[in-house]
Structures are given as structure tokens and as C-alpha cells.
N, C-alpha and C positions, 0 to 999 in steps of 0.2 A: 504496498498498498505506499503511495507518495504520501507525503509529507511539508512539500513544499511546493510553491506555486509555480508554474510553466510563466515563460517570457510571456507567452502569446494571451494568460491569462491576466498577465498583471500591463499588458498595451492597452486589453478592451477596455480595464478598469478605469485605469487614467482617459481615455476617450471615452467613457463615459462621464465622466468626472468634467472635463474640458466640454462637453456638447451642455452640461447643464451648467456650468458657469457662463457661460457664453451666452444664453438665455433668459439667466436669474442678473447677473450684472447689470444690462443697459437698465433694466428695468427700477434697480437700485440712486441708480445717479438723477438727482433731479437737476431736472434745468433752471435755473434762480428769475427765468423769466417766463417761463412756463407758469413754473410753481406764485412767481406774481401772479398771473396775469388769472389760474385757480382763485387763489385767495379771494380775489376780487371780484368775480362773476359767481363763484360758491361759496361765499367764505363760512358757509356752514358746515362745509368740510373739510375746511382748512382745517392741517394738525399740528402744524408748527406756525411757529412766526417767522418775519424774511427781514433778517438785516441784512444792510447795505457791505 
């Protein structure tokens, strides 16, 4: 019975993590102009204050 990961398994996991990171990171970065516009248009849904 094998006790170590093969290189293919490690590469597959790294690729999957990279794809997930590429999908998640752009959503977490907030454009300050877009955040300001959203807080003006939808003040009820503003989650944080905007500082210059």
C-alpha cells in the first residue's frame, strides 16, 4: 500500500486551488469608485465606510 502522494495528485490539487483562488480573489477586491457609487445608490446595503 502506498503512503505518499504521486506527483500527478499534487499537481491536480495545486491546479484546483489555483482555479478557486482565481475565481474568489477578484470578488474580494473592492474598487473604491464602485464602492462609493454603491453606498450612494444603496446606502442600506453599505457594509463599510469609505475613507479617501
